[in-house]
N, C-alpha and C positions, 0 to 999 in steps of 0.2 A: 278458716286463719290454719294453716300450717302446725300445728303438734313438736318440738324438737324431743324424742326421746329417744336418738342413740348419741351417744358420750361422744363415738371414737368419731364422729361426722364432723365433731366441732373443730375450729380453726382456736388459732393460739386466740386472736383478736376477740375472738366468741365467746373463749373462755372469760377474759379478761372484761367481755361487759358484763354478761353474767355472772360473774363473782361481783361484781360494783355495786351492781344491782341490787343484788342480793344483798348487800352489805347496809344499805339504806342511803341517805340522800345524804346527812352530815358526815358518815368515814367516806365515802365516794367523793365530797366535794373537798379533803383531806385528801386524799390519792393524789386529784386533780390539778391541784397546785405545786405535785412535786410531779410536771409532766411540761414536756413542751408543744404547742402547741400545734405541733403536726399529728401529734401521739394522741389529746387530746377531738381532737376532729375526727382519730379512726375510727378510738373509740366508741365515741359520740352517735356518727353511723350506722356503728355496727350496733350499737343501744337499739336506733330508730328502727333496725329491719331483721330484728332475732324475730318478735310473733314472740307465740306462747310457748315456754321452754316447762316439761315437764318436773317436777316434784325430786322422780329418780335423780335427773341428769343434774338438779342444783347439787342436792346432795352427793354424789360421785365428787362431781368438783370440789366440795368442801371436804371430801375424805383427801383426792389426792395432792390438794394443796395443803393440809396436816402434815401430810406420810412425805412431801418434800423440804418443809421448813424444819421435820425435826431430823431427816435425816442430808441434806446438804452439807456441802461440806468447799464446794466452790464461791465462795465468794471470796469478791474481786476487792482492795481497798484500795485506792492510787492518791497521788497529795492534792490533785486536785477537789476529787469526795472526801478528801479527810477536811480539807479548807473549808467546802461547804458547810460543813455538816455544822465544824466547828463555830460556824458565824449564826449560825440559829441559833444556838444558845451563848457564847462567848462578844464582850466589847469586842470591834473591830484592832484596836491595837493591843489587847493580848492575844489575840487573832492569828496577829501577826508575829507577837513573842514571840509563839508557841514555833508555826511555823517556819521563823526562821533556823532554831534549835532544831528540828527535824532534819529541815534540807541542808544545815552544816554537818559537816563532819561526822562518824557514829564514836560512839564515844557515851557512857555516862557522867561519866564527872567531866569541868572544862579540862580539865590535862589529861586526860583520856583522848578528848578532842584536837586538843593541842597535837597528842601523837601521831595524829592521821591526818593532820594539815603537814604537805608536802616543803619542808624546809627551806627552799627560796620564797614562797609564798610570806613563810612564819616570819623570817630572816630580814625579807623587805617592811613588814611592819615594823618590828622589835625595832630597830636603825630608826625609826624617828621617835618611839621612845625615850625617855627617859636611864641611862643603866640601870640605875636601882630597883626599877621595877623587868627591866629585861635580867637581871639576875636571879628575881623572883621567879620568874617567869622558867629557866632553865635548870634552875635548883629543882622546878619540881619534874619537870620533862624528864623522861628516862635518859640516861648518859648519852645511846646512842645518835640518839632525834637531837638533843645538846649539842654534841660535837659535830655533827654535821650542819646546822644552824650558824656556830660561831664560824666556822670554817669560810660563812660567806658574808661574814659581818665586817665592816672595817674595821682595819687590826688597832689603830690606836682605842674608837670604839671599843673594842672588845674584852681591849687592854683594862678599862675603867669598870666594864662589866666581872670582869676575871677577880680585878681585888676588893669590889662588892661580894661576893662570891667568896673569898674566902674572910671576908671579916662577918661576913653576915652570922650570927645566930640564927635560936628560933624565931621564925617572923609570924610576929602577932596575928591575930586573928583576922582583925579591924582591915588592917597593912595588904593581906591574904583577899580576904571578901572586895576590897577596893580594886585590888589588880582584876581580880576576875569579872567586875563590874566594867572595867576598861575592856577587859578580852573579850566580852559577849555584846558591850554596845560597841563598840566601833572598830571591832575587827571580825565576828562571827557575823553581825549581819551585815556586815556589809562582802562577807564573805559569801552566804549561803547564797543572798541577789547574785551576788556575780556565777554560782555558779548553778543556775537554774539554767536548763539549754533552751538555748535557742529554736521558736518553732521552725525556724527552714533544716536545721538538723536532724532534728525528730523527723520532719518529712522526709528527706534527702533518704533516709534509712530507711522507711516504706516505701518508696521508689524503688531501690534498690532490690527489696525480695519481695517484689512485682514481677510477672512474667513481662516479659517484654514488649506484649503485643499493647496489653495493659497499660504498663508503664510511659509506652506512646501518645496512647491514646489520650491519656489525663495529662503530659507533659503537654502536649500541642492544645489543649484546651487552653492547659493554665496560661500558656503564651502568649492566647488569645484572649483571657481574659484582665491576667495581671505579668505581666513580660517583665517584669522588676523580680517578682517572686518566682516563676520558671526560671530563670536566669541564675538566680541564689543557690537554687533549690540543684539545678546543674553541676553548677561551678562546686556544692557537697556534697555529690559521690561522689562514689568512689565503685568505676569499672570493671565488665572484664578487662575490656579495650587500656583503659590505663596502668593493667599490666607491664606494660611496654615501656613507664616511663620510671620502671624500677631498677635498680642496674644490677648488674651478675651476682653481686655474694647475695641479698633479698630474691630473685629468681633462684637462685641455687637450695635456698633455704624454704623456697615455699615449695620446689620438688621434693626437697626431704620429706616433707610437713603432711601434703598431702597425701592418698587415697591411691594408690597406682589404678586401679582401674577406673576413676573417672578422671583425670588429666588427657586420655583419651581422648575419651570424648567431650571434655573441654576444647580442646586443641582444635576436633574436630570443624568445629564453629567459627575455628580464629583468622586472621588477617592470614597471609602468608608469611608476614613479615615477623608479627606474636611469635607463628611457630616456631618459627627461624633463632629466634632470641629463646626459645626453652631449647630446641636443639641444640644450638650451641656454649649452654650452659648443662648438657648433659655431656655424659663420657658416650664414644663415636658407637661403642654399643648399645647401650642405653636406648638411646636416639633413633640405632636402626632398626631393635625391638617395637618398642614405639609407633615408630613410621607404618611398619608390616604390622601392628595391632591395629591401624588409624586404616592399612587399608584393605583389612578384613571387616572389619563393619558393614561394609556397603551402605548402605543408604542408613542414615538412622534420623529418629525422631526431632524435628526442632527440638519442642517442650525437652526432652533428656535433655537436649544440649546446652540449652539454658539452665535448666536446673543444676548440671554437673559446673557450667562456670560459676553459677552461682554459689557454690560449694565451695570452690573453688578462691573465688573473691572473698566469703567469710571464714575461710584457714586464713589467710591473709590478715583481714586487719583483727583477726587472734592473734597473729605473729606479729604487730605492730603495737599491741595493744601491751602484750608480755616483753617490750622491746629487745624482740630481736630482730628486728627489723625497721627500715624508715620508712613510708609513704611522705616523699617531699608534695606541698600543695603547689606546687609551682612559682611561691613566693622564692625572691634573690634569696633570703633569709637562711628558706631550706636547701637551696644547692650544695650538695658533698663540690668541696674540695681535696684534691688527691694529690 
């Protein structure tokens, strides 16, 4: 039987298998509980084919493991991993409460959290509450936020609220606790649920960042297996070609924001109509220079073109997130009226 004596030749699966065998049955069984079936199968098969491993290799493996554990700073925590961990030690109801608090708006106290809630969402909730409750809430949030919310409330209702705010003295602790409880159970819980991102949105962003050839391959396979999901993801994706749907003001903003070395490369692989859209939104001199730059490039690698196009798409999304441009979704509500 061959003896494993060279630590450097071990694969990751072999290191895991040796480590777990050395830990003993009880600890290994606990580790297996946290793995999925494929991981268990791979490590089990590796264990079965290990053969004899020298004591030197085992010692080296443990030393490496200890060093990595003491120096690591690359732990990654996510909402899902946190929720799974909490579920193992707390009841389902308590876990839901904690996760709703985490997923909700940022802030240590309820009033800090409310300060980070969009005024339209907050106004929509408050106009269904008693004026006295609204008076307490608006007296606790920052004046500028309260002003923005008030401006969105029905006039008769907001006058009721103002009268109560003017007559309001120090709010009793019990009243404040009741209002906080109402906000937590009726508003924040619903808000955290509605703010959970749709899985198709997440996948659309991932697809947007894939190489074009890989994205096409995955999308074709998805269309074959679940055409509904493929259609939804495609509708949520924003591609370089979708820039053709933007208005001139948005195109001009993008031209000012992007790296001037990346745009010619991105346009090199664009359709003629999309190129013309960009050129028509530049000065005649700038368009002439860019056309000359593109002509001087000669043949370019497809991968470089796609990377430049993805860069322009990312800049476009950043501009939208900052409110500098509007990307219409194609819905009638998003159409711009001039």
